[in-house]
C-alpha positions in Angstrom: 45.3 150.7 82.6 43.0 150.2 79.5 40.7 147.3 78.8 43.1 145.8 76.3 45.8 144.0 78.2 48.6 141.7 77.2 50.3 138.9 79.0 52.5 135.9 78.3 55.4 133.7 79.4 59.1 133.8 78.8 61.5 130.9 79.5 65.1 131.9 80.3 67.3 128.8 79.6 71.0 128.0 79.3 73.8 126.0 80.9 74.6 126.7 84.5 76.3 130.0 85.5 75.7 132.1 82.4 73.8 134.8 84.4 70.0 133.7 84.0 69.0 134.7 87.6 71.1 138.0 87.3 69.2 138.9 84.2 65.8 138.2 85.9 66.5 140.3 88.9 67.8 143.1 86.6 64.6 143.0 84.5 62.4 143.0 87.6 64.4 145.6 89.5 63.8 143.2 92.4 65.5 140.2 93.7 63.5 137.1 93.3 66.1 134.5 92.3 69.3 133.9 94.3 72.6 134.4 92.6 76.3 133.4 93.0 79.3 132.8 90.8 79.0 129.0 91.2 77.0 126.8 88.9 73.7 125.2 89.7 72.8 127.7 92.2 69.2 127.8 90.8 67.5 124.3 91.4 63.8 125.0 90.6 61.8 127.1 88.3 61.3 130.5 89.6 58.6 132.8 88.2 59.5 136.6 88.0 56.4 138.8 87.1 56.9 142.1 85.5 53.8 144.3 85.0 54.2 147.5 83.2 51.1 149.5 82.2 48.9 147.2 80.2 51.5 144.3 79.8 52.4 141.5 82.1 55.5 139.5 81.3 56.0 136.4 83.3 59.7 135.1 83.1 60.5 131.6 84.0 64.1 131.4 85.5 65.3 127.8 85.2 68.1 125.6 86.5 71.1 125.4 84.2 70.9 122.4 81.8 73.9 120.2 82.2 75.3 116.9 81.3 77.5 116.2 84.3 76.5 114.2 87.5 73.7 111.7 87.6 72.2 112.2 91.1 68.5 112.5 91.5 68.7 116.2 92.1 70.6 116.7 88.8 67.9 114.8 86.9 65.3 116.9 88.8 67.1 120.1 87.7 67.3 119.0 84.1 63.6 118.2 84.0 62.6 121.5 85.6 64.6 123.4 82.9 63.4 121.3 80.0 59.7 121.5 81.0 59.9 125.4 80.8 60.4 125.1 77.0 56.7 124.2 76.5 53.7 126.6 76.6 55.6 129.8 76.6 55.5 132.6 74.0 59.2 133.3 73.6 62.5 131.7 74.8 65.6 133.4 75.9 68.7 131.2 75.3 71.4 132.8 77.4 75.1 132.0 76.7 78.5 133.3 77.9 80.3 135.5 75.5 83.7 134.0 76.4 83.0 130.4 75.7 80.7 127.8 74.0 80.7 124.6 75.9 79.1 121.1 75.7 76.2 122.1 77.9 75.5 125.1 75.5 75.3 122.5 72.7 72.9 120.4 74.9 70.5 123.4 75.4 70.8 124.3 71.6 69.7 120.7 70.6 66.6 121.2 72.6 65.7 124.4 70.8 66.8 123.9 67.3 63.5 122.5 66.2 61.3 124.7 68.4 58.3 126.5 66.9 58.6 129.0 69.6 60.8 132.2 68.8 64.2 131.8 70.4 66.3 135.0 71.3 69.9 134.4 71.6 71.3 136.5 74.5 75.1 136.7 74.7 75.9 137.8 78.3 79.1 139.1 79.8 80.1 141.0 76.7 81.7 143.6 79.1 84.6 141.2 79.6 85.5 141.6 75.9 87.6 144.7 75.9 88.2 144.9 72.2 84.7 144.9 70.8 85.9 144.1 67.3 86.5 140.6 68.8 82.7 140.4 69.5 81.7 140.4 65.8 83.2 137.0 64.8 81.6 135.6 68.1 78.2 136.9 66.9 78.6 135.3 63.4 79.6 131.9 64.9 76.7 131.8 67.3 74.2 133.1 64.6 75.2 130.2 62.4 74.0 127.7 65.0 70.3 128.1 64.3 67.8 130.6 63.0 67.3 132.9 66.1 64.6 135.4 66.0 67.2 138.0 67.2 70.5 138.2 69.0 71.3 140.5 71.8 74.8 141.1 73.4 74.3 142.3 76.9 75.7 142.6 80.4 73.1 141.4 82.9 75.1 142.7 85.8 75.3 146.3 84.7 72.1 146.3 82.6 73.7 147.2 79.3 71.6 146.0 76.4 68.8 144.7 78.7 66.3 147.4 77.8 66.4 146.5 74.1 66.0 142.8 75.0 63.0 143.5 77.2 61.4 145.6 74.5 61.7 142.6 72.1 60.3 140.1 74.6 57.3 142.3 75.2 56.5 142.5 71.4 55.8 138.8 71.7 53.2 139.1 74.5 49.6 138.2 73.2 46.4 139.8 74.1 45.0 138.4 77.3 44.2 139.0 81.0 46.9 139.3 83.7 47.7 136.0 85.3 48.9 137.7 88.6 48.3 140.7 90.6 49.8 144.0 89.3 52.1 144.3 92.4 53.2 140.6 92.5 56.9 139.9 91.7 57.0 136.2 92.1 54.8 133.0 92.6 57.1 131.7 95.3 56.0 131.2 99.0 57.5 133.1 101.7 59.1 130.0 103.3 60.7 129.1 99.9 62.1 132.6 99.6 63.5 132.4 103.2 65.1 129.1 102.5 66.6 130.2 99.2 68.0 133.4 100.9 69.8 131.2 103.5 71.1 128.8 100.9 72.5 131.7 98.9 74.7 132.7 101.9 75.8 129.2 102.2 77.0 129.0 98.6 78.7 132.4 98.7 80.5 131.7 102.0 81.6 128.1 101.6 83.7 128.7 98.5 84.8 125.4 96.8 85.1 123.7 100.1 81.5 122.4 100.0 79.8 120.5 97.1 76.3 121.5 96.3 75.0 118.9 98.8 73.1 121.4 100.9 69.5 122.0 101.3 67.5 124.4 103.7 64.2 123.4 105.3 62.2 125.9 107.2 61.0 124.1 110.3 59.1 126.9 111.9 58.0 130.5 111.3 56.2 132.8 113.7 55.2 136.4 112.6 54.9 138.3 115.9 53.9 142.0 115.9 57.5 143.3 116.3 59.7 140.4 115.1 59.5 137.4 112.6 61.0 134.3 114.1 62.4 131.6 111.9 63.7 128.1 112.7 65.7 126.6 109.9 67.8 123.4 109.3 70.7 123.3 106.9 71.0 119.7 105.6 74.3 118.3 104.3 75.1 114.7 103.0 78.1 113.8 105.3 79.1 114.7 108.9 82.3 116.3 107.6 80.3 118.9 105.7 78.6 119.9 108.9 81.8 121.0 110.4 82.7 123.0 107.2 79.4 125.0 107.4 79.7 125.6 111.1 83.4 126.7 110.9 85.8 127.4 113.6 83.9 127.9 116.8 80.8 128.5 114.8 82.2 131.5 113.0 81.0 130.6 109.5 77.6 129.6 110.5 77.2 132.9 112.4 78.3 134.9 109.4 75.9 133.0 107.2 73.1 133.8 109.6 74.1 137.5 109.9 74.1 137.9 106.1 70.8 136.1 105.6 69.2 138.0 108.4 69.9 141.4 106.7 68.3 140.3 103.5 65.3 138.7 105.3 64.6 141.9 107.2 64.5 143.7 103.8 62.1 140.9 102.4 59.9 140.8 105.4 59.8 144.4 106.4 60.6 143.8 110.0 63.2 142.6 112.5 64.1 138.9 112.2 65.2 136.3 114.6 66.9 133.5 112.8 68.1 130.3 114.4 70.0 127.9 112.1 70.8 124.2 112.8 73.1 122.0 110.7 72.2 118.4 110.2 73.1 115.6 107.8 71.1 113.1 105.8 73.3 110.6 103.9 73.1 111.2 100.1 69.8 113.2 100.2 70.6 114.6 96.7 70.4 111.2 95.2 67.2 110.0 97.1 63.9 110.6 95.4 62.1 110.2 98.8 64.3 112.7 100.6 64.1 115.1 97.8 60.4 115.0 97.9 60.6 115.6 101.8 62.7 118.6 101.0 60.3 120.2 98.4 61.8 118.9 95.2 58.6 117.6 93.7 57.7 117.0 90.0 
C-alpha cells in the first residue's frame, strides 16, 4: 500500500426487496447483510467495508424505503434509510427492472435535488429474456432525473457489478482508511448472530408470519472448543409463537439447525444454540420496546 490512500462512503437505497443486501454481499464477497425474497428483511443500516489496495469503500446498506404501515418500527426503518443520504460520496439508487412502484417514486423524490452523484442501478435484468425490451425501460428510467450513470445488473449472479464497482471507486476521495484493512463490517458479533437467526425465521416461515419478530441474544459464552448462545425470538402474539415452533417443535428445530451451520462459519468453531420463543404485545409499535431490542436512533 502506498502513502496515498482513498476512502469514502456509498449509500445503497431503494424500496424493499430490490436486492440491496444481495448487491452488498456480492461486492464484498462476504455475507454481512441477511437476505430473503421477502420485503423489509433489512431493518438497520449495515456497513460493508471493501478494502482493495489503496482504496477503502464503505457501503451503507439501508432498509427499504416504503409508504405502507405506520408502526414505530416502520418509521424507524424509513429514518434509518433516509439518514444514509447525507454525508456520503455517492448514492446507489437500486430498482427492479420489472416494475416501477410508488415506493420507487418515494425514494426518487428524496434524491432528485441531491447534490451527491446518484447512480441508477437496475437489478434483476436477467429476468428480461428479450434484451431489446430493456432499452425502453432504460429510457423511461433515465428520464426520471439526471443520473450520474445507469447500470443494468444482476446482483445475484454478479453480471454488471464489476463495472458498477469501478464507477463507485472513482468517487472515493483521498483520505485515510476509516477501518482496518481486514474488517468487513462494523456490526458487533451479537448483532450478526441475531441477524443470522432472524434470516432463518423469515426464510422458513413463508407468508404465515408477519414481520413481527425480533431476536435478542441473552447470553454468549466463548468456551475453548464451543461457542454457547442463548437467544430469544420475540413475537407479538401468542399464536405467532406456535407458528415459529411448528408441529412438535419441528420448525424451530430447523431454524436452529440452519442458523447453527452459518454461525459455525461466522465464528470458526462449533456452536451450541438454544432458542426460546416468547411474545411481547405489539413490540413493533412501541418505542420503549424497540429501544430494549436495539432499535435506537
